[in-house]
C-alpha positions in Angstrom: 0.0 0.0 0.0 1.5 3.4 -0.9 0.5 6.7 0.8 -1.3 8.2 -2.2 -2.2 11.9 -1.7 -2.7 11.9 2.0 -4.3 8.4 2.2 -6.5 8.1 5.2 -6.7 4.6 6.7 -10.3 3.7 7.3 -9.8 -0.1 7.8 -8.2 -0.2 11.3 -10.0 -3.1 12.8 -9.7 -6.8 12.1 -12.3 -9.0 10.3 -14.6 -11.4 12.0 -14.5 -14.9 10.6 -11.6 -16.7 8.7 -9.3 -18.8 10.9 -6.0 -18.6 12.7 -4.7 -22.2 12.3 -7.1 -21.7 10.1 -10.1 -23.7 10.9 -11.6 -21.8 13.7 -13.0 -18.3 13.8 -10.3 -15.6 13.6 -9.9 -13.5 16.7 -11.6 -10.1 16.6 -8.6 -8.0 17.3 -6.5 -5.6 15.2 -2.8 -6.2 14.1 -0.3 -6.9 17.0 1.5 -3.8 18.0 4.0 -2.7 20.8 4.7 -5.4 23.5 2.4 -7.9 21.8 4.9 -8.2 19.0 6.8 -11.1 20.5 9.9 -12.8 18.7 9.0 -15.0 15.7 11.9 -17.3 14.7 10.9 -20.6 13.2 11.1 -23.0 10.2 8.1 -24.2 8.1 7.5 -26.2 4.9 5.8 -23.3 3.0 6.1 -19.7 3.8 3.5 -17.3 2.1 4.3 -13.7 2.6 1.1 -11.7 2.0 -2.5 -12.5 3.2 -4.7 -11.0 0.5 -6.2 -12.3 -2.7 -3.0 -13.8 -4.0 -1.5 -15.3 -0.9 -4.8 -16.7 0.4 -5.4 -18.4 -3.0 -2.0 -20.2 -2.8 -2.8 -21.3 0.7 -6.2 -22.6 -0.3 -4.6 -25.1 -2.7 -2.3 -26.4 0.0 -5.2 -27.5 2.3 -5.2 -31.2 3.1 -1.6 -31.8 2.0 -0.1 -32.1 5.5 2.4 -29.4 5.0 3.4 -26.9 7.7 2.2 -23.8 6.1 2.7 -20.3 7.6 1.2 -17.1 6.2 2.4 -13.8 7.4 1.3 -10.2 6.6 1.9 -6.8 8.2 -1.9 -6.6 8.9 -4.5 -9.0 10.1 -6.3 -10.9 7.5 -9.0 -8.6 5.9 -7.7 -5.7 7.9 -6.4 -3.4 5.1 -8.5 -3.1 1.9 -6.5 -1.7 -1.0 -8.8 -1.9 -3.9 -12.3 -1.1 -5.2 -13.1 -4.8 -4.4 -15.0 -5.9 -7.6 -14.7 -9.0 -9.7 -16.5 -11.1 -12.1 -19.3 -12.9 -10.3 -18.5 -16.3 -11.7 -15.1 -16.1 -10.1 -16.6 -15.4 -6.7 -19.2 -18.2 -7.2 -16.5 -20.7 -8.3 -14.3 -19.9 -5.3 -17.1 -20.3 -2.8 -17.1 -16.5 -2.0 -20.7 -15.6 -2.9 -21.6 -14.6 0.8 -19.1 -11.6 0.3 -21.1 -10.1 -2.6 -22.6 -6.8 -2.0 -24.1 -5.8 -5.4 -24.2 -7.4 -8.9 -24.2 -5.6 -12.3 -24.9 -6.7 -15.8 -24.4 -3.4 -17.5 -21.4 -1.0 -17.7 -22.0 2.7 -18.1 -19.1 4.6 -19.8 -19.1 8.4 -19.8 -16.9 10.5 -22.1 -16.8 14.3 -22.1 -19.4 14.2 -25.0 -21.4 11.0 -24.7 -22.7 8.2 -22.3 -22.7 4.6 -23.4 -24.7 1.8 -21.7 -23.3 -1.6 -22.5 -25.0 -5.0 -21.5 -22.3 -7.3 -20.4 -22.1 -10.9 -21.3 -21.3 -11.8 -17.7 -21.9 -10.1 -14.5 -19.6 -8.2 -12.2 -20.0 -7.9 -8.5 -18.7 -5.6 -5.7 -17.9 -7.4 -2.5 -17.0 -6.9 1.1 -13.2 -7.3 1.6 -13.2 -8.6 5.1 -15.9 -11.2 4.4 -14.1 -12.5 1.3 -10.8 -12.8 3.0 -12.5 -14.7 5.8 -14.3 -17.1 3.4 -11.0 -17.7 1.3 -8.9 -18.1 4.4 -11.3 -20.7 5.8 -10.6 -22.9 2.8 -6.9 -23.1 3.9 -5.1 -24.9 6.6 -2.3 -22.7 7.9 -0.9 -20.8 10.7 -1.1 -17.0 10.5 1.2 -14.4 12.1 1.5 -10.6 11.6 4.9 -9.5 10.8 6.5 -6.9 8.5 8.7 -8.4 5.9 12.0 -6.6 5.3 13.8 -8.8 2.8 15.3 -12.2 2.0 18.7 -14.0 2.2 18.4 -17.3 0.4 15.6 -19.3 2.0 15.5 -17.0 5.1 12.9 -14.3 5.2 13.8 -11.3 7.5 10.9 -9.8 9.3 10.6 -7.2 12.2 9.8 -10.2 14.6 12.5 -12.5 13.5 13.9 -14.9 10.9 11.7 -17.4 9.1 13.0 -20.2 7.1 11.3 -22.3 4.5 12.3 -24.3 1.4 9.1 -23.1 -0.4 8.5 -19.3 -0.4 5.9 -17.2 -2.0 5.9 -13.4 -2.4 2.3 -12.1 -2.5 3.2 -8.8 -0.9 2.4 -6.4 -3.7 4.1 -4.2 -6.1 7.2 -3.6 -4.0 8.3 -7.1 -4.7 10.0 -7.3 -1.2 11.6 -10.7 -1.6 13.3 -9.9 -4.9 17.0 -9.2 -4.5 17.1 -7.5 -7.9 17.1 -3.7 -8.3 13.6 -2.3 -7.8 12.5 1.0 -9.5 10.4 3.0 -7.1 7.5 5.4 -8.0 7.1 7.7 -9.7 9.7 6.2 -12.2 8.3 2.7 -11.8 5.8 1.2 -14.3 2.9 1.8 -12.0 -0.5 3.6 -12.2 -1.8 5.4 -9.2 -5.3 5.4 -7.8 -7.3 7.0 -5.1 -10.9 6.5 -4.0 -13.3 7.6 -1.4 -16.2 5.5 0.3 -19.2 7.6 1.2 -22.1 5.7 2.8 -24.7 6.1 0.1 -26.1 3.9 -2.7 -26.2 3.6 -6.4 -27.6 1.3 -9.2 -25.0 1.5 -11.9 -21.4 0.5 -12.4 -19.9 3.7 -14.0 -16.7 4.6 -15.7 -15.5 8.0 -16.9 -12.9 8.3 -19.6 -12.8 12.0 -19.5 -9.9 14.5 -19.3 -11.9 16.6 -16.9 -10.8 14.2 -14.2 -7.6 12.7 -15.5 -5.9 13.1 -18.9 -4.6 9.6 -19.1 -6.7 7.1 -17.2 -10.1 6.8 -15.9 -12.5 7.4 -13.1 -15.2 5.2 -11.6 -18.2 4.9 -9.3 -18.8 1.3 -8.0 -22.0 0.9 -5.7 -21.7 -1.8 -2.9 -25.0 -1.9 -1.1 -24.8 1.2 1.1 -21.4 2.3 0.2 -20.2 4.1 -3.0 -16.6 3.5 -4.1 -15.6 6.6 -6.1 -12.2 7.1 -7.4 -9.7 8.3 -10.1 -6.8 6.4 -11.5 -4.0 7.7 -13.7 -1.7 5.7 -15.9 0.9 8.3 -15.2 2.4 8.0 -11.8 3.5 11.6 -11.7 -0.1 12.8 -12.0 -1.8 13.6 -8.7 -5.3 12.1 -8.2 -6.6 13.5 -4.9 -8.1 16.8 -6.3 -9.9 15.1 -9.1 -11.2 12.3 -6.9 -12.7 15.1 -4.6 -14.1 16.9 -7.6 -15.7 13.7 -8.9 -17.3 13.1 -5.6 -18.6 16.6 -5.6 -20.0 16.2 -9.0 -21.9 13.1 -7.8 -23.1 15.0 -4.8 -21.4 12.5 -2.3 -19.0 13.2 0.5 -15.3 12.7 0.0 -14.7 10.5 3.0 -12.8 7.3 3.9 -9.9 7.7 1.5 -8.0 4.7 0.2 -5.2 4.8 -2.3 -2.7 2.4 -3.9 -0.1 2.1 -6.6 -1.2 -0.3 -9.3 1.3 -2.3 -11.4 0.6 -2.3 -15.2 3.6 -4.3 -16.5 3.9 -8.1 -16.0 7.2 -9.2 -14.4 9.1 -12.4 -13.8 7.1 -14.8 -11.6 10.2 -16.6 -10.1 13.5 -15.6 -8.7 16.0 -17.9 -6.8 13.3 -20.4 -6.2 10.8 -17.8 -4.8 7.4 -17.6 -6.5 5.9 -14.2 -7.1 2.2 -13.9 -7.3 -0.4 -11.1 -7.9 1.0 -7.5 -7.9 4.5 -8.7 -7.0 4.6 -10.2 -10.5 2.7 -7.5 -12.2 -0.3 -9.8 -12.5 -2.7 -6.8 -12.8 -4.4 -6.3 -16.2 -3.3 -3.0 -17.9 -6.0 -0.6 -19.2 -8.6 -1.8 -16.7 -6.3 -2.2 -13.6 -8.3 -5.4 -12.7 -6.0 -7.3 -10.5 -8.2 -9.4 -8.1 -9.2 -12.2 -10.4 -5.7 -12.5 -11.8 -4.4 -12.6 -8.2 -6.9 -15.5 -7.7 -5.9 -17.1 -11.0 -2.1 -17.0 -10.6 -2.4 -17.8 -6.8 -4.3 -20.9 -7.5 -1.7 -21.9 -10.2 1.2 -21.3 -7.9 -0.5 -23.2 -5.0 -1.2 -26.2 -7.3 2.5 -26.4 -8.3 3.5 -26.2 -4.6 1.0 -28.8 -3.7 2.5 -31.1 -6.1 5.9 -30.7 -4.3 4.3 -31.3 -1.0 2.6 -34.4 -2.3 6.0 -35.7 -3.8 4.7 -35.5 -7.4 7.4 -33.2 -8.5 10.5 -31.4 -7.3 10.8 -27.8 -6.1 12.8 -27.0 -9.3 10.0 -28.4 -11.4 7.4 -26.4 -9.6 9.3 -23.2 -10.1 9.8 -23.9 -13.8 6.2 -24.9 -14.4 4.8 -21.9 -12.7 7.2 -19.4 -14.4 6.2 -20.9 -17.7 2.6 -20.7 -16.9 2.9 -16.9 -16.0 5.2 -16.3 -19.1 2.5 -17.9 -21.4 0.2 -15.0 -20.4 2.6 -12.2 -21.0 1.7 -11.4 -24.6 -2.0 -10.8 -23.4 -0.8 -8.4 -20.8 1.5 -6.6 -23.4 -1.5 -6.2 -25.8 -3.6 -4.7 -23.1 -0.7 -2.3 -22.2 -0.7 -1.2 -25.8 -4.4 -0.5 -25.5 -3.7 1.4 -22.2 -1.1 3.6 -24.1 -3.8 4.3 -26.7 -6.4 5.3 -24.2 -3.8 7.5 -22.4 -3.1 9.4 -25.6 -6.7 9.4 -27.0 -8.6 10.6 -24.0 -10.7 13.5 -24.9 -9.9 13.2 -28.6 -12.2 12.3 -31.5 -10.1 9.2 -31.8 -11.4 7.8 -28.5 -15.0 8.9 -29.3 -14.8 7.1 -32.8 -13.5 3.9 -31.2 -16.2 3.8 -28.6 -18.8 4.4 -31.3 -17.5 1.5 -33.2 -17.5 -0.7 -30.1 -21.1 0.2 -29.2 -22.5 -2.9 -30.8 -23.8 -5.9 -28.8 -22.0 -8.5 -30.9 -18.8 -6.7 -30.5 -19.3 -6.2 -26.7 -20.1 -9.9 -26.3 -17.0 -10.9 -28.2 -14.6 -8.4 -26.6 -15.7 -9.0 -23.0 -15.8 -12.7 -23.6 -12.2 -12.7 -24.7 -11.3 -10.4 -21.8 -12.8 -12.8 -19.3 -10.8 -15.7 -20.7 -7.5 -14.1 -19.9 -8.1 -15.5 -16.5 -11.1 -17.8 -16.9 -13.4 -18.5 -14.0 -13.6 -22.2 -14.7 -9.8 -22.3 -13.6 -11.1 -22.1 -9.9 -12.9 -25.4 -10.4 -10.1 -27.4 -12.0 -8.4 -30.0 -9.6 -4.7 -30.6 -9.7 -2.0 -28.8 -11.4 -2.8 -26.1 -14.0 -2.5 -26.5 -17.7 0.9 -25.4 -18.9 0.3 -23.6 -22.2 3.0 -23.1 -24.8 4.7 -19.8 -24.3 3.5 -17.4 -27.0 5.3 -14.2 -28.1 4.4 -11.3 -30.0 6.5 -8.5 -31.6 
């Protein structure tokens, strides 16, 4: 989580539900602080750093394997929401997360500076409650959980503010900072990141709305996602140097809602290597966030499940650690061309916002057959049926594009 334009933390309490060794209700307390942060030095079979969408998806696939799995995060599970929390409904259904859904939409409303389009989607999209979803996903795993800040890694030893943790199988699901990488990391605003900020007024709405309008950002988009009594209103810029607080406040004002409960984040928009020194990188740490749309939740599920299935095969003795790393890296690489094409679209949107080019493109797309085709293919980048597939993921041939 980055401090975006005076980010205000409105998620300071722990979630009810989920598990701690994780098959009983999670304690209703916030993250350990002060004297409660006792030393934590131990070994385990699998160490998962990060307890949000990606990390919990990895842990889910290890359930029942008998491995000693430890999940660590700076915050309690479900304590720190960092996104607008929306995903294709079929993904939530297939993962057993329906009880987290707040509101479901079968239409998308797109506003430009000159015209509004209302598109009927070939599949539905749902907003959800972050704490509830994390509790439900965590309950499908079997692991110990501890709060600790991860500072880095030396070999198979992960350094935290509570001690040293050692494991032969390690996952980085900590987000865009890629904390467990020992390669040089480029920090914002030079890094390949978008930036977003949203407010959460307590009000309602009936439409899933997007603005591609230079009035709010010259290269990016703005949104309003209703979530049953809460409206998630925000602005995202593809250019990390562009500030987004003032336009977010202005959009809230235009919608006649209060700019309260701020939440912001940096959003990766370029896929990166999914392995390094035997460590698996999942979700934002591998750039598994779709460019143009900045949709990273279902891809975090998708690649998290893939990584978890490869590690499960190691735990079960069906393959070696080296093979698991190679298979997972190959699986991630096979999707790189799709991410690159979407990054090209992102560049086009960034250049064309507010111009006749964008208006002409949207008019051409305003056809139900095209919408069904385009959104159908978009969903298949990380298909919901993957959540139902047992065993190791398919390993597609790596494709490249010039």
